[in-house]
C-alpha positions in Angstrom: -45.2 -18.7 -9.8 -47.2 -16.0 -7.9 -48.5 -12.9 -9.8 -46.8 -9.5 -9.4 -49.9 -7.9 -7.9 -50.9 -10.0 -4.9 -52.9 -7.1 -3.3 -54.9 -4.2 -4.4 -51.7 -2.1 -3.8 -48.8 -1.5 -6.2 -47.1 -4.5 -7.7 -44.1 -5.7 -5.8 -41.4 -8.3 -6.4 -38.0 -9.3 -4.9 -34.7 -9.3 -6.7 -31.6 -10.9 -5.2 -28.5 -9.2 -6.6 -25.7 -11.7 -7.1 -23.3 -13.2 -9.7 -21.9 -16.6 -10.4 -18.8 -16.0 -8.3 -21.1 -16.0 -5.2 -23.2 -19.0 -6.3 -22.0 -21.0 -3.3 -24.0 -18.6 -1.1 -27.3 -19.2 -2.9 -28.3 -22.4 -1.1 -27.7 -20.7 2.3 -29.3 -17.5 1.3 -32.5 -19.1 0.1 -32.5 -21.6 2.9 -32.9 -18.7 5.4 -35.1 -16.7 3.0 -37.8 -19.3 2.7 -37.4 -20.5 6.3 -38.3 -17.0 7.6 -40.5 -15.7 4.8 -42.7 -18.8 4.2 -44.7 -18.9 0.9 -44.1 -15.3 -0.2 -46.9 -14.0 -2.4 -44.6 -11.9 -4.5 -42.2 -13.1 -7.2 -38.6 -13.9 -6.2 -35.9 -13.5 -8.8 -32.1 -14.1 -8.6 -29.7 -12.1 -10.8 -26.9 -14.5 -12.1 -24.5 -14.6 -15.0 -24.9 -18.1 -16.5 -25.8 -20.4 -13.7 -29.3 -21.2 -12.4 -30.6 -22.0 -8.9 -32.7 -25.1 -9.1 -35.7 -24.1 -7.0 -39.1 -23.6 -8.6 -39.8 -20.8 -6.1 -37.0 -18.7 -7.5 -36.8 -17.3 -11.1 -33.1 -17.0 -12.1 -32.4 -14.1 -14.4 -29.1 -15.0 -16.3 -27.6 -11.7 -17.6 -24.5 -13.2 -19.3 -20.9 -12.0 -18.9 -20.2 -10.1 -15.8 -19.7 -6.5 -16.9 -20.2 -4.4 -13.8 -22.7 -4.3 -11.0 -25.0 -1.7 -12.5 -24.9 -3.1 -16.1 -25.8 -6.5 -14.8 -28.6 -5.0 -12.8 -29.9 -3.0 -15.7 -30.1 -6.2 -17.9 -32.0 -8.0 -15.0 -34.4 -5.1 -14.6 -35.6 -5.6 -18.2 -37.2 -8.9 -16.9 -38.8 -7.2 -13.9 -42.2 -5.6 -14.5 -43.4 -4.8 -10.9 -43.8 -1.1 -10.0 -41.7 -1.6 -6.8 -38.8 -3.9 -6.0 -37.1 -5.2 -2.8 -33.4 -5.4 -3.5 -31.3 -7.8 -1.4 -27.7 -8.8 -1.6 -27.0 -12.5 -1.6 -24.9 -12.6 1.5 -27.7 -11.3 3.7 -29.1 -14.3 5.5 -32.5 -13.6 7.1 -32.4 -14.2 10.8 -36.0 -13.8 12.1 -39.5 -14.5 10.8 -40.9 -12.1 8.2 -44.4 -10.8 8.5 -45.5 -10.5 4.9 -48.3 -8.1 5.6 -45.8 -5.6 7.0 -43.7 -5.9 3.8 -46.7 -5.2 1.7 -47.9 -2.5 3.9 -44.5 -0.7 3.7 -44.8 -0.8 -0.1 -48.4 0.5 0.0 -47.3 3.4 2.3 -44.3 4.3 0.1 -46.6 4.3 -2.9 -49.2 6.4 -1.1 -46.8 9.2 -0.2 -45.1 9.2 -3.7 -41.9 7.7 -2.4 -39.2 6.1 -4.6 -36.9 4.6 -2.0 -37.0 3.2 1.5 -33.9 2.0 3.4 -35.4 -1.0 5.2 -32.3 -1.6 7.4 -31.5 2.1 8.4 -33.0 3.6 11.5 -32.8 7.1 13.0 -34.7 10.1 14.3 -33.5 12.9 12.1 -35.6 14.3 9.3 -39.3 14.8 9.3 -41.5 11.9 10.3 -44.1 11.2 7.6 -47.6 11.2 9.2 -49.3 7.8 9.1 -46.0 5.9 8.5 -42.8 4.7 10.2 -40.8 6.6 7.7 -38.6 9.6 8.1 -37.4 11.9 5.3 -33.8 11.2 4.6 -31.2 13.7 3.3 -28.5 16.1 4.3 -25.2 15.2 5.7 -26.7 12.0 7.3 -26.4 10.2 4.1 -25.8 6.8 5.5 -29.6 6.5 5.7 -29.5 5.6 2.1 -27.6 2.6 0.7 -27.8 -0.5 -1.5 -28.1 -3.1 1.2 -31.6 -4.0 1.9 -34.0 -1.6 0.3 -37.4 -1.0 -1.2 -37.3 0.9 -4.6 -39.7 2.2 -7.1 -38.2 0.3 -10.0 -37.8 3.1 -12.4 -35.8 5.0 -9.7 -33.5 2.0 -9.3 -33.0 2.2 -13.1 -31.9 5.8 -12.7 -29.4 5.1 -10.0 -27.8 1.9 -11.4 -26.2 3.5 -14.5 -23.9 1.1 -16.5 -20.3 1.6 -15.7 -20.8 1.9 -11.9 -19.8 -0.8 -9.5 -22.0 -1.2 -6.4 -20.1 1.5 -4.4 -20.4 4.1 -7.1 -24.0 3.4 -7.6 -24.5 3.8 -3.8 -22.5 7.0 -4.0 -24.9 8.3 -6.7 -27.9 7.5 -4.4 -26.3 9.3 -1.5 -25.5 12.3 -3.6 -29.3 12.5 -4.4 -29.9 12.1 -0.7 -27.6 14.9 0.3 -29.2 17.2 -2.2 -32.6 16.6 -0.5 -34.2 14.9 -3.4 -37.8 14.2 -2.6 -39.1 10.6 -2.1 -36.1 9.1 -0.2 -36.9 7.6 3.2 -35.6 5.5 6.0 -37.1 3.9 9.1 -38.0 5.6 12.4 -35.9 4.6 15.4 -37.8 2.1 17.6 -39.7 0.6 14.7 -39.5 -3.1 14.8 -37.4 -4.2 11.8 -39.3 -5.7 8.9 -36.2 -7.8 8.1 -33.2 -8.8 10.3 -30.2 -10.5 8.7 -26.7 -11.8 9.2 -24.3 -10.2 6.7 -22.1 -13.0 5.9 -19.2 -11.9 3.6 -16.5 -9.3 3.7 -15.0 -8.7 0.3 -14.8 -12.3 -1.0 -14.3 -14.1 2.4 -16.6 -15.4 5.0 -17.1 -13.4 8.2 -16.4 -15.4 11.3 -19.7 -14.4 12.9 -21.5 -15.7 9.8 -19.8 -19.1 10.2 -21.0 -19.1 13.8 -24.5 -18.2 12.6 -24.4 -21.1 10.1 -23.1 -23.5 12.7 -25.8 -22.6 15.1 -28.2 -23.9 12.4 -26.2 -27.1 11.8 -24.7 -25.8 8.5 -21.1 -25.9 7.4 -20.0 -24.3 4.1 -17.1 -25.3 2.0 -14.2 -23.3 3.3 -12.0 -24.5 0.5 -14.1 -22.6 -2.0 -14.6 -19.5 0.2 -12.3 -19.4 3.3 -12.4 -17.3 6.3 -8.8 -16.0 6.7 -7.3 -13.7 9.3 -8.6 -10.2 8.5 -5.9 -8.4 10.5 -3.5 -5.9 8.9 -0.4 -7.9 9.5 2.0 -8.5 6.6 1.5 -12.3 6.9 -2.4 -11.9 7.0 -2.4 -9.7 3.9 -0.2 -12.1 2.0 -2.4 -15.0 2.9 -5.5 -13.2 1.8 -3.8 -12.2 -1.4 -2.9 -15.9 -2.1 -6.5 -17.0 -1.4 -7.9 -14.3 -3.8 -5.6 -15.5 -6.6 -6.6 -19.1 -6.1 -10.3 -18.2 -5.9 -10.1 -16.1 -9.1 -8.6 -19.0 -11.0 -11.2 -21.5 -9.5 -13.9 -19.1 -10.5 -12.7 -18.9 -14.1 -12.5 -22.6 -14.4 -16.1 -23.0 -13.1 -17.2 -20.5 -15.7 -15.6 -22.5 -18.5 -17.3 -25.6 -17.2 -20.7 -23.8 -17.1 -20.2 -22.5 -20.6 -19.8 -26.0 -21.7 -23.0 -27.1 -19.9 -21.3 -28.6 -16.9 -22.3 -27.8 -13.4 -24.6 -24.9 -14.2 -27.4 -25.7 -11.7 -27.0 -24.9 -8.0 -29.1 -27.2 -5.8 -30.8 -26.1 -2.7 -29.8 -27.3 0.7 -31.4 -30.6 1.7 -32.7 -28.9 4.9 -34.5 -26.1 2.9 -38.3 -26.8 2.8 
C-alpha cells in the first residue's frame, strides 16, 4: 500500500464514496479507475457498509449500518489521515488517461494558496483567477461551481460540511451556502483548462443511464440489468409505475443481500477479470 505522502507536498488520498447497495458498480468503477490512473502513488479507499472489494490496491472502509450519507462519511474519515482528499462517487467511470503529476500539482497549488476545496469538474470564467494556477475564486450566485461530485478537499473542511443527519444533497447545499457567502478557500477550474479527470456518470437515482450502458458496451462490458435495470425515464404513468415496481424489488433484494452478508455469505466483491 503506498504511503500518504508520495511527494514533498501535502499528503493526499482518494476516497470513493459508496454503500453496499451500489456494490455492483464497484468492479466497473475500479476497472476504469485503474485502467486510466495506472499505479497511483496515493492511497485509494472505498467507503462501504459491510461488504469488501477484493483488490489489494483498494482499502475498503466498512462503516457498518447505513445511517445517512454524511454520518457514513464521517465514520470513514476517521480512517483517513491525509491532509487533502479527492472525493469521488462510485458511479463516475473515468473515461480518459489520468496524469498523476497534474493531480499532485493541483493539490500542491491548493495547499500553497491556503485553499480548502476545488471543484475538479466545474469550469467557468467568473470570479478572480488565482495567479500561478488554473483556479478561479468561486462564490456568489454562481454556486453550481461547488458540489460533491468529483472534488479535492482539505480533509478537515470536508468534515465540517458533512455533518451527520445530512444526505448528500443537504451536504451539497451546505457547501453551496458557504460558497454564496463568499467563504474564502473555495475554488473551481478556469474555462479552457484541460480536465484532470473526465468521466461517464452512470446512474440516475438507482437506475443505469442508457449512455452509461453504451459506454460499457463500447468496452465490451455488460452489467447485470436484473440487479440494476435501465427503465424508461419518461414521465408517463406507465413508466412511473414500472420504475416504482423496480425500486420495490431492488429494495427487497438489497435487504436480502445484507442479511446474507451479515451471515458471512457473499461479502466480497470481485474485480472484473478484464481489470489489470
